[in-house]
PABA-26090 format. One record per residue: residue number from 1; residue in three letters; chain; x, y, z of N, C-alpha, C in turn. Coordinates in steps of 0.1 Angstrom, whole numbers, plus 2048, in hexadecimal, padded with zeros to 3 digits. Each point is the difference from the previous one (the first is absolute). Example, Ala and Ser with C-alpha at 12.3 -4.5 7.8 and 13.67 -1.06 7.14 Angstrom:
PABA-26090
[1; Ala; A; [884; 7C7; 84E]; [7F7; 80C; 800]; [809; 80C; 800]]
[2; Ser; A; [7FC; 80B; 7F9]; [809; 80B; 800]; [7F8; 80B; 808]]
***
This chain:
PABA-26090
[1; Met; A; [804; 76A; 688]; [80B; 7FF; 808]; [808; 80C; 801]]
[2; Arg; A; [802; 807; 7F5]; [807; 80D; 800]; [7F9; 80A; 809]]
[3; Arg; A; [7F3; 801; 7FF]; [7F8; 809; 808]; [803; 7FC; 80F]]
[4; Leu; A; [800; 7F5; 804]; [803; 7FC; 80E]; [80E; 804; 804]]
[5; Leu; A; [809; 7FD; 7F7]; [80E; 803; 804]; [802; 80F; 801]]
[6; Ala; A; [7F9; 808; 7F6]; [801; 80F; 801]; [7F9; 805; 80C]]
[7; Arg; A; [7F6; 7FB; 805]; [7F9; 804; 80C]; [808; 7FD; 80C]]
[8; Thr; A; [807; 7F4; 800]; [809; 7FC; 80B]; [80B; 80A; 802]]
[9; Leu; A; [806; 804; 7F4]; [80B; 80A; 800]; [7FC; 80D; 806]]
[10; Leu; A; [7F3; 804; 7FB]; [7FA; 80E; 804]; [7FE; 7FF; 80F]]
[11; Val; A; [7FB; 7F5; 805]; [7FE; 7FF; 80F]; [80D; 800; 808]]
[12; Ala; A; [809; 7F9; 7FB]; [80E; 7FF; 806]; [806; 80F; 801]]
[13; Val; A; [7FF; 807; 7F5]; [805; 80E; 800]; [7F9; 808; 80B]]
[14; Leu; A; [7F2; 800; 7FF]; [7F8; 808; 809]; [802; 7FC; 80F]]
[15; Leu; A; [800; 7F3; 803]; [802; 7FB; 80E]; [80E; 803; 805]]
[16; Ala; A; [80A; 7FE; 7F7]; [80E; 802; 804]; [802; 80E; 803]]
[17; Ser; A; [7FB; 809; 7F7]; [802; 80E; 802]; [7F9; 805; 80D]]
[18; Ala; A; [7F5; 7FB; 802]; [7F9; 804; 80C]; [807; 7FB; 80D]]
[19; Ala; A; [806; 7F5; 7FF]; [806; 7F9; 80C]; [80F; 806; 803]]
[20; Cys; A; [806; 805; 7F5]; [80F; 803; 802]; [801; 80F; 803]]
[21; Ser; A; [80A; 804; 808]; [803; 80D; 802]; [803; 808; 7F3]]
[22; Asp; A; [7FA; 80C; 7FF]; [803; 807; 7F4]; [807; 80D; 802]]
[23; Gly; A; [805; 803; 80C]; [808; 80B; 803]; [7F8; 80D; 803]]
[24; Arg; A; [7F3; 800; 7FF]; [7F8; 80C; 803]; [804; 804; 80F]]
[25; Pro; A; [7FF; 80D; 802]; [802; 805; 80E]; [7F4; 7FB; 808]]
[26; Gly; A; [802; 7FF; 80D]; [7F5; 7FC; 80A]; [7F4; 808; 7FE]]
[27; Gly; A; [7F5; 7F9; 7FF]; [7F3; 804; 7FE]; [7FD; 807; 7F2]]
[28; Ala; A; [808; 7FF; 7F7]; [7FC; 806; 7F3]; [7F5; 7F9; 7F9]]
[29; Asp; A; [7F9; 808; 7FA]; [7F5; 7FA; 7F8]; [805; 7F8; 7F4]]
[30; Pro; A; [7FA; 7F4; 7FC]; [805; 7F8; 7F5]; [801; 807; 7F3]]
[31; Thr; A; [7F8; 80B; 7FF]; [800; 808; 7F3]; [80B; 80A; 800]]
[32; Gly; A; [807; 801; 80A]; [80C; 80A; 801]; [7FB; 80D; 807]]
[33; Gly; A; [7F5; 802; 803]; [7FB; 80C; 807]; [804; 7FE; 80F]]
[34; Pro; A; [7FC; 80B; 808]; [803; 801; 80E]; [7F7; 7F6; 807]]
[35; Ala; A; [805; 7FB; 80C]; [7F8; 7F7; 808]; [7F3; 806; 805]]
[36; Pro; A; [7F6; 7F8; 801]; [7F3; 806; 805]; [801; 803; 80E]]
[37; Thr; A; [7F8; 809; 805]; [800; 803; 80D]; [7F5; 7FA; 808]]
[38; Gly; A; [802; 7FF; 80E]; [7F6; 7F9; 808]; [806; 7F4; 807]]
[39; Ser; A; [7F9; 7F9; 808]; [806; 7F4; 808]; [805; 7F5; 7F7]]
[40; Ala; A; [7F8; 7FF; 7F4]; [805; 7F4; 7F8]; [80D; 802; 7F9]]
[41; Ala; A; [804; 80D; 7FF]; [80D; 803; 7FA]; [80C; 7FF; 80A]]
[42; Thr; A; [7FD; 7FE; 80D]; [80A; 800; 80A]; [809; 7F3; 7FE]]
[43; Pro; A; [80D; 801; 7FD]; [808; 7F4; 7FD]; [802; 7F9; 80E]]
[44; Leu; A; [800; 7F3; 7FF]; [804; 7F9; 80C]; [80E; 7FB; 7FF]]
[45; Gly; A; [804; 7FD; 7F3]; [80D; 7F9; 7FF]; [80C; 809; 804]]
[46; Gly; A; [7FF; 80D; 7FC]; [80C; 809; 803]; [801; 805; 80E]]
[47; Gly; A; [7F5; 804; 805]; [800; 806; 80E]; [7FC; 7F7; 80B]]
[48; Ala; A; [7FA; 7F6; 7FE]; [7FA; 7F7; 80B]; [80C; 7F8; 807]]
[49; Ala; A; [7FF; 800; 80C]; [80A; 7F9; 808]; [7FC; 7F2; 801]]
[50; Gly; A; [80A; 7F6; 7FD]; [7FE; 7F2; 801]; [7F4; 7FA; 7F8]]
[51; Gly; A; [7F6; 7FB; 807]; [7F5; 7F9; 7FC]; [7FC; 802; 7F1]]
[52; Asp; A; [7F9; 80A; 7FD]; [7F9; 803; 7F3]; [80A; 800; 7F5]]
[53; Ala; A; [80C; 807; 803]; [80A; 801; 7F5]; [805; 7F2; 7FD]]
[54; Arg; A; [802; 7F7; 809]; [804; 7F3; 7FE]; [7F4; 7F8; 7F9]]
[55; Val; A; [7F4; 802; 803]; [7F4; 7FA; 7F9]; [801; 803; 7F2]]
[56; Cys; A; [801; 80E; 7FD]; [800; 804; 7F2]; [80B; 7FA; 7F8]]
[57; Ala; A; [80C; 7FF; 806]; [80C; 7FA; 7FA]; [7FD; 7F2; 7FD]]
[58; Glu; A; [7FB; 7F9; 809]; [7FE; 7F2; 7FF]; [7F5; 7FD; 7F6]]
[59; Ala; A; [7F5; 808; 800]; [7F5; 7FE; 7F6]; [805; 803; 7F1]]
[60; Arg; A; [808; 80A; 800]; [807; 802; 7F2]; [809; 7F5; 7FB]]
[61; Arg; A; [809; 7FC; 80A]; [808; 7F5; 7FC]; [7F8; 7F3; 7FC]]
[62; Ala; A; [7F6; 7FD; 807]; [7F9; 7F4; 7FD]; [7F8; 802; 7F3]]
[63; Gly; A; [7FB; 80C; 7FD]; [7FB; 803; 7F4]; [809; 7FE; 7F4]]
[64; Thr; A; [80B; 806; 801]; [80A; 7FF; 7F5]; [804; 7F2; 7FE]]
[65; Thr; A; [803; 7F9; 80A]; [804; 7F1; 7FF]; [7F5; 7F8; 7FA]]
[66; Ala; A; [7F4; 801; 805]; [7F4; 7F8; 7FB]; [7FD; 804; 7F1]]
[67; Val; A; [800; 80E; 7FC]; [7FC; 802; 7F3]; [80B; 7FA; 7F6]]
[68; Arg; A; [80C; 801; 804]; [80B; 7FB; 7F7]; [7FE; 7F0; 7FF]]
[69; Glu; A; [7FE; 7F9; 80B]; [7FE; 7F2; 7FF]; [7F2; 7FC; 7F9]]
[70; Tyr; A; [7F6; 808; 802]; [7F3; 7FD; 7F9]; [802; 802; 7F2]]
[71; Val; A; [806; 80C; 7FB]; [801; 802; 7F2]; [809; 7F5; 7F9]]
[72; Glu; A; [80A; 7FC; 807]; [809; 7F6; 7FB]; [7F8; 7F3; 7FE]]
[73; Gly; A; [7F8; 7FD; 80A]; [7F9; 7F3; 800]; [7F5; 801; 7F4]]
[74; Leu; A; [7FA; 80B; 7FE]; [7F6; 802; 7F6]; [807; 7FF; 7F2]]
[75; Gly; A; [80C; 806; 7FF]; [807; 800; 7F3]; [803; 7F1; 7FD]]
[76; Gln; A; [805; 7F9; 80A]; [804; 7F2; 7FD]; [7F3; 7F7; 7FD]]
[77; Met; A; [7F6; 804; 806]; [7F4; 7F8; 7FD]; [7FB; 803; 7F4]]
[78; Val; A; [7FF; 80C; 7FA]; [7FD; 804; 7F3]; [808; 7F8; 7F6]]
[79; Ala; A; [80D; 801; 802]; [80A; 7FA; 7F6]; [7FF; 7F1; 800]]
[80; Ala; A; [7FC; 7F9; 80B]; [7FF; 7F2; 801]; [7F3; 7FC; 7F9]]
[81; Val; A; [7F6; 808; 803]; [7F3; 7FC; 7F9]; [802; 801; 7F1]]
[82; Gly; A; [806; 80A; 7FB]; [803; 802; 7F2]; [807; 7F5; 7FA]]
[83; Ala; A; [809; 7FA; 808]; [808; 7F5; 7FC]; [7FA; 7F2; 802]]
[84; Gly; A; [7F4; 801; 806]; [7F9; 7F3; 803]; [805; 7F8; 80B]]
[85; Asp; A; [808; 807; 809]; [807; 7F8; 80B]; [7F7; 803; 80D]]
[86; Thr; A; [7F7; 7F7; 803]; [7F7; 802; 80A]; [806; 7FE; 80E]]
[87; Val; A; [80A; 7F8; 802]; [808; 7FE; 80C]; [807; 80D; 804]]
[88; Thr; A; [807; 806; 7F7]; [806; 80D; 803]; [7F7; 80B; 803]]
[89; Ala; A; [7F4; 7FF; 7F8]; [7F6; 80B; 802]; [7FA; 7FF; 80E]]
[90; Asp; A; [7FD; 7F3; 804]; [7FA; 7FE; 80E]; [80A; 805; 80B]]
[91; Ala; A; [80D; 7FD; 7FD]; [80A; 804; 80B]; [801; 80F; 801]]
[92; Ala; A; [800; 806; 7F3]; [800; 810; 800]; [7F4; 805; 807]]
[93; Arg; A; [7F4; 7FA; 7FD]; [7F4; 805; 806]; [801; 7FF; 810]]
[94; Ser; A; [805; 7F6; 804]; [802; 7FE; 80E]; [809; 80A; 807]]
[95; Arg; A; [80B; 803; 7F9]; [809; 80A; 804]; [7F9; 80E; 800]]
[96; Ala; A; [7F8; 803; 7F6]; [7F9; 80D; 800]; [7F6; 801; 80B]]
[97; Gln; A; [7F9; 7F5; 803]; [7F7; 7FF; 80A]; [806; 801; 80E]]
[98; Ala; A; [80C; 7FB; 802]; [808; 800; 80D]; [804; 80E; 802]]
[99; Ala; A; [805; 807; 7F5]; [804; 80E; 802]; [7F4; 808; 805]]
[100; Leu; A; [7F4; 7FE; 7FC]; [7F5; 808; 804]; [7FC; 7FD; 80F]]
[101; Ala; A; [802; 7F3; 803]; [7FD; 7FB; 80D]; [80A; 807; 80A]]
[102; Asp; A; [80C; 800; 7FC]; [80A; 807; 809]; [7FD; 80E; 801]]
[103; Trp; A; [7FC; 807; 7F5]; [7FE; 80E; 801]; [7F3; 803; 809]]
[104; Arg; A; [7F6; 7F8; 7FF]; [7F4; 801; 808]; [804; 7FF; 80F]]
[105; Ala; A; [808; 7F5; 803]; [804; 7FF; 80F]; [809; 80C; 805]]
[106; Ala; A; [809; 805; 7F7]; [808; 80B; 804]; [7F7; 80C; 803]]
[107; Leu; A; [7F7; 802; 7F8]; [7F6; 80C; 801]; [7F8; 7FE; 80D]]
[108; Arg; A; [7FB; 7F4; 803]; [7F9; 7FE; 80C]; [808; 802; 80D]]
[109; Glu; A; [80D; 7FC; 7FE]; [80A; 800; 80C]; [804; 80F; 803]]
[110; Gln; A; [802; 808; 7F5]; [803; 80E; 801]; [7F4; 808; 805]]
[111; Gly; A; [7F5; 7FC; 7FA]; [7F3; 808; 804]; [7FE; 7FE; 80F]]
[112; Ala; A; [802; 7F4; 805]; [7FD; 7FE; 80E]; [80B; 807; 809]]
[113; Gln; A; [80C; 804; 7FA]; [809; 808; 808]; [7FF; 80F; 7FE]]
[114; Ala; A; [7F8; 805; 7F7]; [7FF; 80E; 7FD]; [7F9; 807; 80B]]
[115; Thr; A; [804; 80B; 805]; [7FA; 807; 809]; [7F7; 80C; 7FA]]
[116; Asp; A; [803; 804; 7F4]; [7F7; 80A; 7F9]; [7F4; 7F9; 7FA]]
[117; Ala; A; [7F4; 805; 804]; [7F3; 7F9; 7FB]; [800; 801; 7F0]]
[118; Gln; A; [803; 80A; 7FA]; [800; 801; 7F1]; [809; 7F6; 7FA]]
[119; Leu; A; [80C; 7FE; 806]; [809; 7F6; 7FB]; [7FB; 7F3; 801]]
[120; Arg; A; [7FA; 7FD; 80C]; [7FA; 7F3; 803]; [7F6; 7FC; 7F5]]
[121; Thr; A; [7F7; 80B; 7FE]; [7F5; 7FD; 7F7]; [806; 7FE; 7F1]]
[122; Leu; A; [80A; 808; 7FD]; [805; 7FE; 7F2]; [807; 7F3; 7FF]]
[123; Leu; A; [807; 7FB; 809]; [806; 7F3; 7FF]; [7F6; 7F5; 7FE]]
[124; Ser; A; [7F5; 802; 808]; [7F4; 7F7; 7FF]; [7FA; 800; 7F2]]
[125; Asp; A; [7FF; 80C; 7FB]; [7FA; 802; 7F2]; [80A; 7F9; 7F5]]
[126; Leu; A; [80D; 802; 802]; [80A; 7FC; 7F7]; [7FF; 7EF; 802]]
[127; Gly; A; [7FF; 7FC; 80B]; [7FF; 7F1; 802]; [7F3; 7FA; 7F9]]
[128; Thr; A; [7F5; 808; 801]; [7F4; 7FC; 7F8]; [802; 7FF; 7F1]]
[129; Glu; A; [807; 80B; 7FB]; [803; 7FF; 7F2]; [809; 7F5; 7FC]]
[130; Val; A; [80A; 7FD; 808]; [80A; 7F5; 7FE]; [7F7; 7F2; 800]]
[131; Thr; A; [7F7; 800; 809]; [7F7; 7F4; 801]; [7F9; 7FD; 7F2]]
[132; Ala; A; [7FC; 80C; 7FC]; [7F8; 7FF; 7F3]; [808; 7FC; 7F3]]
[133; Leu; A; [80D; 803; 801]; [808; 7FC; 7F5]; [802; 7F0; 7FE]]
[134; Gly; A; [802; 7FD; 7F4]; [801; 7F2; 7FD]; [80A; 7FE; 7F6]]
[135; Val; A; [801; 7F5; 7FA]; [809; 7FD; 7F4]; [7F9; 802; 7F3]]
[136; Asp; A; [7F4; 805; 801]; [7F8; 804; 7F4]; [803; 80F; 7FD]]
[137; Val; A; [809; 803; 7F6]; [805; 80D; 7FC]; [7F4; 80A; 7FE]]
[138; Glu; A; [7F6; 7FA; 7FA]; [7F4; 809; 7FD]; [7F9; 805; 80C]]
[139; Ser; A; [802; 7FA; 80C]; [7F9; 804; 80B]; [807; 80A; 808]]
[140; Ile; A; [80C; 804; 7FD]; [808; 809; 808]; [7FB; 80F; 7FE]]
[141; Asp; A; [7FE; 806; 80B]; [7FC; 80D; 800]; [80C; 80A; 804]]
[142; Glu; A; [808; 802; 7F5]; [80C; 807; 803]; [7FE; 80F; 804]]
[143; Thr; A; [7F5; 805; 7FB]; [7FC; 80E; 804]; [7FD; 801; 80F]]
[144; Glu; A; [7F9; 7F7; 805]; [7FE; 801; 80F]; [80C; 7FC; 807]]
[145; Leu; A; [809; 7F8; 7FD]; [80C; 7FD; 807]; [80A; 80C; 800]]
[146; Asp; A; [7FF; 808; 7F4]; [809; 80C; 7FE]; [7FA; 80A; 80A]]
[147; Arg; A; [7F3; 801; 801]; [7FA; 80A; 808]; [803; 7FE; 80F]]
[148; Leu; A; [800; 7F3; 804]; [803; 7FC; 80F]; [80E; 802; 801]]
[149; Gln; A; [809; 7FD; 7F8]; [80E; 802; 801]; [803; 80F; 801]]
[150; Gln; A; [7FA; 808; 7F9]; [802; 80E; 801]; [7FB; 805; 80E]]
[151; Arg; A; [7F6; 7FC; 805]; [7FB; 802; 80E]; [80B; 7FC; 80A]]
[152; Leu; A; [806; 7F5; 7FF]; [80A; 7FA; 808]; [80C; 80A; 7FF]]
[153; Asp; A; [804; 804; 7F4]; [80B; 809; 7FE]; [7FD; 80E; 807]]
[154; Gln; A; [7F5; 804; 7FF]; [7FC; 80D; 807]; [800; 7FF; 80F]]
[155; Leu; A; [7F9; 7F6; 805]; [801; 7FE; 80E]; [80E; 7FD; 806]]
[156; Cys; A; [808; 7F9; 7F9]; [80D; 7FC; 805]; [80B; 80A; 7FC]]
[157; Gly; A; [7FC; 80B; 7FA]; [809; 80B; 7FD]; [80B; 7FE; 7F6]]
[158; Arg; A; [7FC; 7FA; 7F5]; [80A; 7FE; 7F5]; [802; 80D; 7FA]]
***
């Protein structure tokens, strides 16, 4: 039980840090180095007029909200399972699953509106990863989610 709770907290920290703004200048490498060069490093969020800047903002907002709700649901589920409260555990599981469903829907919607092909592909990739998530903490690939979030940050000019 402690291992499951520790893993939940680790995932919560990793996902939340990936989804939240960290104040890095636009296009900065997550390691603190300069932004890479080439078309993949071209920020959309800062200089793009209208469409893709809004798509980036909405994708980030949806991710931040979903991660918060997902992690809260998982935490409540783990606590309820530990207390032997199956009714509360089932309700928390449902809330966590709903958060993922909302996130997938937002990624699909924003991907359909993106004009940049790389951004469209990335949002599709993120949606695939979100689809693979479940309420089984052991199955979460936080490394892949973090990598995709870093690509979103790079494309969107964080």
